[in-house]
C-alpha positions in Angstrom: 3.4 -90.1 -2.9 1.6 -89.0 0.3 3.6 -87.2 2.9 2.5 -88.5 6.1 3.8 -88.0 9.8 2.3 -88.7 13.1 2.1 -87.7 16.9 0.3 -90.0 19.0 -2.9 -91.1 17.5 -3.1 -88.0 15.2 -2.0 -88.8 11.3 -1.5 -86.4 9.1 -1.6 -87.3 5.2 -0.5 -84.8 3.2 -3.2 -81.6 4.2 -5.6 -84.4 5.8 -5.5 -84.9 9.6 -7.0 -88.3 10.8 -7.6 -88.5 14.7 -7.5 -92.8 15.7 -8.9 -94.3 18.8 -5.1 -95.6 19.5 -1.4 -93.9 19.3 0.1 -94.5 15.9 3.3 -96.7 16.1 4.0 -96.8 12.6 2.5 -95.5 9.0 3.6 -95.4 5.2 2.3 -95.8 1.9 1.8 -98.6 0.3 0.6 -99.5 -3.5 -1.8 -96.1 -2.9 -3.2 -96.8 0.7 -1.6 -95.7 3.7 -0.9 -98.5 6.0 -1.0 -97.7 10.0 -0.1 -100.2 13.0 -1.7 -98.9 15.9 0.4 -99.3 19.3 0.1 -102.5 20.4 -0.3 -101.8 24.2 -2.8 -99.4 23.8 -5.6 -101.9 24.3 -4.3 -104.1 27.4 -6.5 -105.2 29.6 -9.4 -104.8 27.6 -11.5 -107.7 26.6 -11.0 -109.3 22.5 -9.1 -108.8 19.9 -7.3 -106.0 19.3 -7.2 -105.4 15.4 -4.5 -102.8 15.1 -3.1 -103.0 11.7 -5.2 -101.4 9.0 -5.0 -99.1 5.6 -6.6 -95.7 5.1 -6.9 -94.0 1.5 -4.6 -91.1 1.3 -7.8 -88.9 2.4 -8.1 -90.6 5.6 -10.9 -93.3 4.7 -10.7 -96.7 6.5 -10.0 -99.0 3.7 -9.7 -102.3 5.6 -8.5 -104.0 9.2 -5.7 -106.9 8.8 -6.9 -110.4 9.6 -5.2 -111.5 12.5 -3.5 -115.2 12.6 -5.7 -116.7 15.7 -8.6 -116.1 17.4 -6.9 -115.7 20.7 -8.1 -112.8 22.8 -3.8 -111.9 23.3 -3.0 -111.9 19.8 -2.4 -108.4 18.0 0.5 -107.4 15.4 3.4 -105.9 17.3 5.7 -104.9 14.4 5.9 -104.7 10.6 9.2 -106.6 9.4 8.7 -105.8 5.6 6.9 -103.2 3.6 7.2 -105.2 0.5 5.9 -107.7 0.6 3.8 -106.7 3.8 5.3 -108.9 6.2 3.9 -108.3 10.2 4.7 -110.1 13.2 2.2 -111.1 15.7 2.2 -111.5 19.7 1.1 -115.6 19.4 4.3 -116.0 17.5 3.0 -116.0 13.9 4.8 -113.9 11.0 2.3 -113.0 8.4 2.3 -111.8 5.0 -0.5 -109.6 4.5 -2.4 -108.6 1.3 -2.0 -105.2 0.8 -5.5 -104.7 -1.3 -7.7 -106.6 1.1 -5.5 -107.2 5.0 -6.0 -111.0 4.5 -3.3 -113.1 5.3 -1.6 -114.9 2.3 0.5 -117.0 4.7 1.6 -117.4 8.2 4.4 -118.8 9.5 5.0 -120.1 13.2 7.9 -118.8 14.5 8.4 -120.0 18.5 
């Protein structure tokens, strides 16, 4: 298991330090990958969607960026509600189950 810590946009994975474009809100290991949720408010006011949920290898390599449930510019993941299965809530009121191998949505449920 990789020791994971973060402070602002710096993520430490064991002995590896990764500097990301935005602050980290949450990071944890799942199935040999490091799942990272970037601060959903860090990209406010910019054009386009903010794909803020990703997986990295324990060495810091980018593996995937999670699919968002809509194509609306304001949609973003704002929290992880379960690590196994990997469930995240989006700003546009979807609870999404994500495939930890690919970041693709397995299922989504509208909850508003």
